[in-house]
N, C-alpha and C positions, 0 to 999 in steps of 0.2 A: 049695137049702134045707138039705140035709144038712150041707154045709160050715159054714154059719153057725151052725146049732144045735149042731154038735159043738164048735165053738170056744167058744160060750157055756157049754156044759156043762162043758168042761174048766176054764174060768175059775172057775165056781161050785164045782167039785169041789176045786180047789186052794185056794180061799178057805176052804172047810170044813176042809180038812186043816190049813191055817195056824191057824185058830181053835182046833182041837183041840190042836195043838202048844203054842200059847200057854197054854191052860188047864192042860195037863200040866206045863209049865215053871213056871207060877205056883204050882201045888200043890207041886211039888218044892222050890221056893225056900222056901215056908212051912214045909215039913217039916224043913228043915236049918237054919233061921234060928237055932235055939237051940244048934246044935252047931257050925256053921261060921260064919266071918265072911265074909259075902257082900258083894261090892262093890256099893255103892248104884247105880252106873251100870248094872249088869246088870239090876236090877229096873226102873229107869227105861226102859231099852231094850226090855225085854219088854213093859212097859206101853204104850209107843209103838207097838210092832208089833201088839199086840192092838187098839189104837185104830184103826190103819189097816186091819186085817183086818175090822173091823166095818163099814167103809164099803162102799157099793155102788160098782160100777165104772161109769164113764161115758165113752163115746166122745165126745170134743169135736172137732167138725169145723170146720177152718179151710180157706181156699182162696184162690186167686188171684182168683176172681170168684164172685159169687153162683151163677152157673150151674154152675161146677165143684163147689161145695159141694153143690148140689142133686143133681147126678149121682152123687156119691159116696154121699150119703144114700140115693138110690134103689137103688143097687147093694147097700147093706147091708140095706135093708128088702125088696128084691125087688118093689117097686111104686113108682109115682109118687105122691109126697105133696105136693110143691111144684110150682107152675106153672112152665113154662119158656117164655121166659126169666124167671128169677127177678129181680125188681127190687131195687134197692138201697133201704136204709132199713127193713129188716125188724126185728121184735122178736126177743128171745131166744126160742128154740124148744127145748122139752124133750119128748122122746118116750119113753114107757114102756109097759109091758104093762098091758092091761086086758081084761076079759072081753068088753066091748063098746067100740065106738068112741065116745070122748067128748073134747070140747075145752073147756078152761077158760082163763080169763085171770086170772093171779095176779100178786102183787107179789113178784118174785124167788123166793127159796126159802122164803118164808113160807107160812102157811096162809090168808092173806087172799086172797079171791077177789073179783074185780070183778063188779059186777052188769051191766056193759055187755053188750048183746045182740050176739052174734056172728052173722055171716052164715051160717056153716057149721051153726049150730044151727037154722036156719029150714027146712032141707030136706036131701035127700040130696046128697052130693058125692063126687067122685073125688079131686080135688086141693084143698088148702086154698085158700079164696078169698083173693085179694090184699088185700081190705079188712081181713081179720083178721090178715094177716101184717104189714102196714105200720104203722109207728109213727105215731100221730096227731101227735106232737110229736117232732121230730128229736132234741131234747135228752133225751127220755125213754129212759133206758137201764136201767130197773129192771123194766118190765113184761115178763112172760113168758107165751108161749102154750104151754100144756101139752096134749099130745095123748096119749091112751091108745088103743092099738091091740092087737087080738088077733093078735099076731105072735109066732111061736115063737122068733124070734131074740132077743126081749126077755123071754121067759118066765122066765128064771132071775134076774131082777132087774136086768138090764142097762139102762142109760139111754143115750140119745143126746142130746147138747146141741149146738145150733148157736147160737153167739153172734151178736149183731147186728153188721151190717157198718157201716163208717164210710165217709166220703168217700174218694175215690181219693187215697192219701197222696203219690203221685208219688215224688219223690226224698228225702222226709223220712227222717231216721234214727229209730231206736227211741226215743232219749231225747226227741226233739221230739214224737213221737207220744204218749208217756206224759204229757207236759205238756199237750198239746192235749186228750187224751181221758182225763184222770185219773179221771173218774167211771166210765168203762167199765172200767178196770183194777181199781178198787176193787170194783165190782159183780161182776166176774168172780171175785175172790177170795172174796167173800161167798157167791155162788151155788154155787161148786165146792168149798167147804170141807167139805161132807159127803160128797164123792165121792172115789174114786181115779181121777183123770182119765187117759185114754189119748188123746193128741193125734194127730189125723190131719190131713194137709194135702193138699188136692186141687189139681191143676194142670190147666189147660185142654189143654195139649199139651206135648210134649217137643221141645226144640230139638235141632239136629243135633250140638251139642257138649255135650250133657248127660252122656253116658258116654264115657270115653276108650277107645281101641282095646284097651288092655291089660286093661280091666275086662270088656268084653263078649267078648273072645277071638274076634274074627273077624267074625261077622255076627249080625244080629238080624232077626226077622220083624216087619214093620210092616203096617198096614192102611190102605187108602185111606179107609175110613169111620171117622168119629169115633164113630159108634154102635157099631161093632165093637170099638173100643178100650175103651169103657166096659163092653160086654158081657163082656169078658174077666174083669172083676172082679165081675160080678154073681153073688152067692152062690146065687141062685135061678134062674139062667138055664137050668139043666138041666131044671127042672120046668115051665117056661113053654111051653105049647103042645104038650108031649109030642113034640116033634120029635127025631129021632135022627140028623139030618143031621150029617155031619162038617164041621168048620170048615176051610176051605181058605184059607190066607193069600193076600192079593192079590198081594203081591210080596215079594221079599227084598232088603233093603238092606244093603250092606256098609258098615260104619262105618269110615271112614278117618281117620287122624290129620290134624289141621289145625293152623293157626297159633294158634287160640284155645285157651285152657285149658279143660279139661272140668270141669263142675261136680262130677261124681262120678268120682273116680280112686282107684286102690288106696291111694295115699299119704294122700289126704284121708279115706277111709273108715277107715283104720287109725290115723289120727292121727300119721303119720310124715312129713307134708309138711314140707319144709325151706324156710325163708324167708331 
């Protein structure tokens, strides 16, 4: 819990510092406008920075599968919010801070709220009901399920956004996907326009050739259990259950160079790969 809250507080503190610097800069520019010739581009840039600093930060979660996205979301929140396995065909999901737990169904980023009765509002729940998550119409890419949680990770104004998933694209390229799902891309720009998005991408598992031997320098510790893998990233795992047991790795795997190109190599990470 401390790790997640500290990160959120640092972000909020730096945003406040940026806003203060923008105000001071704008005031200084107004003071010297009658004395010095100030480049118009400077004023425009300062205004744009001020506009960006006024936005809230949103973590946008993508992933290789709905289950991978759900696990990453649960690691951030320190609790299970989505059912597992999470089905395909879910709505937009936005999570923000609230003094009490509330769930609303809205139209994108607007203030219009649907009067549709949600299953989660009929009684207590631990994870969001599948009926509330699933799109009634697969072409509906504008409806958003908004969830308010009393969670300290969200207390400084941080939002978490999970976009709706689409059918398995297979081997389609990005341009083809944009044409097939043009409405989704347009809705994404509309919904995220008031936020400073930080994109996170969740993967189900790491392949043997993800890291090159030059990048990991010898060996890396892996776990037999997929649950252990996700618990490594759980910001709240230290406070769950009050256990002080030390984590013992199941085994050590030496990463050896193979014939396949590694996804992450020093050259690719530094942009010095030769073609």
